[in-house]
C-alpha positions as MATLAB code, in Angstrom:
seq = 'MKVLSSLKSAKSRPGCQVVKRRGRVFVICKANPRFKAVQGKAKKRK';
ca = [
      -6.473  178.597   -5.311;
      -4.605  175.172   -4.154;
      -5.677  171.770   -5.352;
      -5.435  169.533   -2.444;
      -6.380  165.760   -2.110;
      -7.606  166.378    1.408;
      -9.285  169.375    2.778;
      -9.017  168.687    6.351;
      -6.177  171.002    7.310;
      -8.042  173.476    5.451;
     -11.281  173.126    7.096;
      -9.902  173.415   10.489;
      -8.525  177.381    9.780;
     -10.608  180.157   11.658;
     -12.701  181.623    9.702;
     -12.902  179.104    6.571;
     -16.377  177.344    5.573;
     -16.639  174.278    3.146;
     -19.190  175.001   -0.097;
     -19.895  172.282   -2.402;
     -20.149  173.728   -6.276;
     -20.664  171.919   -9.554;
     -19.721  168.740   -7.760;
     -16.456  169.847   -6.200;
     -15.722  170.578   -2.523;
     -14.153  174.129   -1.690;
     -13.278  175.882    0.865;
     -13.229  179.369    1.055;
     -11.795  181.900    3.813;
     -13.551  185.202    4.931;
     -10.929  185.767    7.595;
      -8.017  185.349    4.914;
      -9.261  185.789    1.392;
      -6.200  184.642   -0.362;
      -6.433  181.186    1.130;
      -8.685  179.072   -1.039;
      -8.712  175.667   -1.667;
     -10.547  173.029   -4.150;
     -10.621  169.109   -3.649;
      -9.785  167.070   -6.425;
      -8.386  167.364  -10.079;
     -10.147  169.089  -12.903;
     -12.212  167.293  -15.310;
     -11.775  166.993  -19.006;
     -14.279  168.869  -21.047;
     -14.861  167.686  -24.582;
];
């Protein structure tokens, strides 16, 4: 999974959809399951 600052190019790929989970924005791709992306960096947990 790639961590990207902008998902603009990831959204435009064929077969990809944008999903919000746990306050983060993910792009998952049914056509190419290897292509996944998330926006933003990981939060620190205490």
